[in-house]
C-alpha positions as CSV (number, residue, x, y, z in Angstrom):
1,M,127.9,106.7,76.8
2,N,124.4,107.6,77.1
3,W,123.7,108.5,80.4
4,I,119.9,106.5,81.4
5,G,119.5,107.8,84.9
6,T,117.8,110.7,86.1
7,K,119.1,114.9,84.6
8,N,117.2,115.9,87.4
9,I,119.6,116.7,90.5
10,G,116.8,116.6,93.2
11,M,115.5,112.8,92.4
12,L,119.1,112.2,91.7
13,L,119.8,112.6,95.4
14,L,116.1,111.3,96.5
15,A,117.9,108.3,94.7
16,I,121.1,108.5,96.5
17,W,119.0,108.6,99.7
18,L,117.0,105.9,99.3
19,I,119.6,103.6,98.5
20,A,122.0,104.8,101.1
21,S,118.8,104.9,103.8
22,G,118.7,101.0,103.4
23,V,121.7,99.6,103.2
24,L,122.5,101.2,106.2
25,A,120.1,100.0,107.6
26,F,121.6,96.0,106.9
27,V,125.1,96.9,107.7
28,H,125.7,98.5,110.8
29,I,128.8,101.5,110.7
30,S,129.8,102.5,113.8
31,S,132.5,104.5,113.5
32,I,130.6,107.7,111.3
33,Q,127.6,109.4,112.0
34,T,125.3,108.2,109.6
35,G,122.1,110.5,110.8
36,P,123.6,113.9,110.2
37,I,123.9,112.7,106.3
38,L,121.5,110.9,105.8
39,A,119.6,114.7,106.9
40,G,122.2,116.9,104.9
41,L,121.0,114.1,102.2
42,A,117.3,114.8,102.9
43,I,117.4,118.3,103.0
44,A,119.5,119.1,99.7
45,A,117.0,116.2,97.8
46,G,114.2,118.3,99.0
47,V,115.2,121.7,98.4
48,S,116.0,120.9,94.8
49,L,113.1,118.7,93.7
50,L,111.3,122.1,95.6
51,L,113.3,124.2,93.1
52,G,112.5,122.3,90.0
53,R,116.5,121.4,89.4
């Protein structure tokens, strides 16, 4: 089975962040704090992209 996605971890994290923030705009989850989770994911994606990983 071949992976069709990107091998760049920064782009993968960015894609996950975009999908998660888009889904959370429609689904309201009040039991967990999604702000810090999305912020951490955005920071990880940004650092990975800057480092070229």
